[in-house]
N, C-alpha and C positions, 0 to 999 in steps of 0.2 A: 320495426322501430322499438327499441328498448325504452321503457319508462318505469321509474320507481319513485314512490313517495316516501320520504324519510324525514321524520320530525318536522312535518309541515312544508317541506321543500320538494317540488317536483324535480326529479333527476332524470334528464333525458339522455338520449344517445349522444348528443353533442356534448353534454356535461361529462359523460364517461370518456369520450375522446379527449376532452380537455385535461382530465385527470391523468390519462395515459401519457399525454404529451408532457405534463408537469413532471411525472415520474421519470420520463426519458431525459428531460433537460437537467435533472438533478441526480445523477447516479451516485450511489453511496450515501445519500442523505437518509437520516433516520425517518421512521414513520411519523414520529412526533413533529419533526421539522417540516415534513411534507404536508401534514395536516394544517400546520400554522400557515404555510405558504398558500394553501388552498383557501383557507379562511380569509387571508388578506386579499387574494384575487377576487373572491366572491363578496368581499366585505360582509362576511358572516360573523356578526358580533352580537353580544348581549346588550341589554339596555344600558349597562354601565360602561360600554365601550370595549370590554374585554372580548378577546376572540372566543368563538364557540369551538375551542380546540377539541374537547372530548367528544362532542356531538359529531364533529367533522371526522374524527378518527373512527368513530363507530360506523359512519357512512362508508368510509373507505374499506373498513374491514368487511362490511356486508357485501360490497361490490367484489372484493377479493374472494370471499367465500362462494359467490355466484360465478366465479371464473371470468369476470368482466374486466378486471384489472389484475396486475401482478405487483404486489407490494414487495419491497425489499425485505430480506430476512430480518427477523428480530435480532437486535444487537444484544439485548438482555431481556429477560422476562421478569418484570416487576411483580412483587407479591401483591395479592389482592388485599387491600387494607380493610375491606368490609368482611372478608372471610376470616381474617386473622386479627381482628381488632381486640385490643386489651380493654379490660374494664378500667374506668377512670381510677386513678390512684386515690386512696383514702386521704382526706384532708380533715383534720380535726377543727371543729368550730365551737364557739361558745354556745352551749346549750342551756344556759341558765334561763329560767322563765322570763318571758316578757308578757306581763299581765297588766294592762292599763286601759283606759278609755282612748278612743281614737284621737280625740282632741289633745290628749296629753302625751301622745307619742312624739318622739323627736322628729324633726323635719324629714320628710320622705323624699329620697332622691332616686330617680330611675337611671340606671347605667346600662348601656348596651355593651356587653362584654365579649361578643364574638371577636376573636383575634385580638383580645386584650388580656391584660395580666390576670384578671379574675375568671377567665374562661375555665381553667382547670377546677376552680372552686365551684362554679356553676355545675359542671359535669359531675363532680364528686357528690354534691348535695342532692342533685336529681337522682343519681344512681343509688344513693343510700336511703333517701327519705320519700321518694315518689314510688307509688305502688307499681308503676309501669317500668321503673328503672330508667337508665339512660341508654338511648340508641342514637347513633350518629345520624343527623339529618342529611338528606341529599337535596340537591338543588338549592334554591335561594332559602336562606334561613337566618334568623336573628335570635340572640339570647339576651335576656334582660335580668338584672338583679336589682331589687329595690332595697335600699338601705335606710334604716332609721338610725341616724348618727353613723357609727362605724359598723353596725351589725346588720347583716342581711335578714330581711323579714319576709321576702317573697321572691320567687323566680318565675319567669315566663319564657317558654320556648315557642317560637313561631317558625313555620316553614311554608314551602309551596303547597298549594291545595291539591287534593285528589283530582285527577282529570275527569273522572266519572263519579258523580254523586247524585243519585236520582232525586232525593228530597230537595236538595239545593237547586238543581237545575229546573225542577218544576216551580219552585218558589220564585226564581229569577225570570222564568219564561225564556230559558236559554236554549236556543237551537244549537245543534252540534257545531256548526261552522263558527258561530259567535263564541261558544265556549272554548274551542280550540284557539281562537285568536286572542281571547282576553282572559284565559285562566290565570295568567301571571298577576292579574290584579286582585286575586283573592288570597288571603293569608289564612293559614290553618294554625290554630292554637294547639300545639302538640302536648305541651306540659304547662301546668300551673301548680306551683307548690308554695304553700305557706308552712314553714317548718312546724313540727308538732309542739315546740316549746313557745310558739308565738300564739297567744290567746288574747286577741283584741277584737271586741265586738264590731261588726260591720266593716272590718278591714278588707276582707276578700272582695266584696262588691265595690268598695271605694277604689281599691287599686286597679281592679279590672276596668272600671270606667276611665280612670286616668290613663291607663296603658293604651286603650283603644283610641283615645283622643290624640295621641302622639305617634301611633304606629305608622301611619302613612308617611309622615315626614321622615321618620327613622328609616323606613324602607327606601325612600327617595334618596337619602344620604348615602346609602350603601349600594343600591342597585340601579339608581338612575331613573326609577319610576315609583310612583306611589301605589297604594293598595286601596280599594274602594269597598271591600266587603271582607268580613272575618267569619270563620266557621270553626266549630269544634264538635267533638263527640262527648256524650256523657253516658256512662253505663248505669242505667237505673237500678241494676241489681246491687250496685256498690255505692252510688252517690245519687243525690237528688238534684244537683246542679243549682242549688238555691242562689249562689252568688251570681251566676250567669243571668238567671231570671230577674234578680234584683237589679242587675245592671242593664236590663232591657233587651237581652238577647231573645231571639224569637225561635220558638220550636217549629222547625220546618218539616219534621217527620221522623221516621226511624229507618235504620239500615235494614237490610234483608237478613243479616246474620250469616251470610255465606262467605264473605271474604273474597278478594279479587281473584284468587287462584282457584276458586271452587269450580268443579265440573259436574257436581251431582245435582245441583238445583235445590238442595235441601239445606236448611240452616245448620251450621256447625259451631256457632258461638252465640253469645248473648246479643240481642238486638239493642242497638245503641240509639239514643236520641241524637238527632242532628240539629244543632243550634246555630243560628246565624245572626250577624249584626251589621247593618249598614254603617259604613264609616264616613260617607258623604251623603248629602241630601239627594243628589241626582245619580245614585249608584246604579240604578237600572239603565238609565240612558248611557252611562259610560260603559257598562258591561255589555250592552247590546250594540255599541258602536262598531262600525266596520274597521 
């Protein structure tokens, strides 16, 4: 009896036979359309109702490579956007100094800009002014710009959390099965940028606190579910993470310094502090729920 576990789903021999029958019923249909039909048949959907098309396509490709199904020939081979991704286009912004007290700053407005007109500006500013540059997030992710009047004074990038992170999992008391089921409820702060010409005392921790108070609602609006916990990394050889600690983020531990592709068992990069922040009072109960 054949059995495969793929992205949390047990794929049995009867599932394989169902896919074979689906392919036989739709000769000449593209691989993409077959994966969409399979998602519809299995009701395999994201929290926001969208089909898990890419995950389903990956499953079918894995079965094909194992010679368990025969997929139709590729009609065209799309380029890999991650392998050939261009740097964000340079966009000029007003870099005249903003130096004032926080109370005297123009009203601060948070704007979620993913799939919006200012997303290219977000990408360009992160790439130009953040020391980690811009990389395209994968999975669920949101991008925020904070404006004082018409000028951006801060940028936040958030994405899906790492599946395995020992300090976080120990802090939460997270067994593997609960982590796999509920990892989507953790958000990872990938980027936080205050442009170098913005020099406003206490602005960084103030914005971070406001951002995390609205993050779960914003996630709900886009993906159909909230988030209950936030995490980030701070490299202590470069930064002290003062704004996170001032905004009540908790030091949960340090990374091993090996990276997820390491096979040597020895550190090959700096050890980073792992910081976390509960976004709701009953975060543990929610993250440990079945």
